[in-house]
N, C-alpha and C positions, 0 to 999 in steps of 0.2 A: 505496501500500497501508499500508497505517495501521502505528500504533505496534503499535498492541494485536494486529492480526496477525501483528506481527514475534512479539513474545513468547508470543503461541499455536502460535505454528508451531517456540518453541523449548521450551515448553513442553513437545509434543507429541515431540520426542524424546526431551529427556529425560527424560521421565516414562511414556513409553509411554501416552499418552491417547488411548482410541478414539479416532479420524474418527468415529465416531456414538453419538451420544448412545443410553443404556442403555436411553431409553424409546423404542428410533425401533427396536432390536436386534430380531431373533427370539429365542426361545427356544433357539436354535443357536445362533447370533453370540452371545449371550449365556453360553453355556455355553464356546465355545471362547476369551473373551476371560478368562472365569473361569480355564481350564486356562487358558492364555499367563501372566498371569499368576500364577499357585499358582507353574508351571515360572522364570520371573524370579526371582521375591523365592528362591525355592530354590534358585539357579545365585549369586546372591546372599548370603548366609548361608555357604550351602556351603564359597565363596573364600575365605569372610574363617575359613571357621573353624571356625561355627557353629549352631546347632540351626535347622532353621523348628522355629518352634513353634503347634501348630492346638489346635482343640478339637475331637471328637468322640468321637459315643455319649454327649455330659457325660462326656466327658474331658479333659486336656488332655495333650498327646502332644510328649514334644522327637521330630525323628527326624538323626540326624544323616547326612553323610552317607555314612558306611560302609555306607547300610541297618538300622543300632543303630535301633531306635523303644522309648523310656521313657514310662509316667506319668508327669505333672508334678506336683505338690503344690507350692505355697507357692516357686518358683523351683528347686527340687529332683526330681531323678531317683528315684523311686521304688520301682519296680520297672522289666521289660522287660513291651514291654506285644505283645502275638503274639494281634491282633484278639476277646481277651477282656476 
């Protein structure tokens, strides 16, 4: 074993790097990997009491652990987001 292989294995464990290149994944595998990454990001943020922030339909949305979602502008929640 080389040092780079050991380091690569460590990063896989710590950061959840996919074992397969995205260029080698099928569309279904990419969608599954993206969904898993999104769930891990939600879990990491929510356990720290933070919202997840993401873009949707040209808006920035802040989603909280209790399910509340707000449109966010300049780092502030400005109105509830209900899908419109």
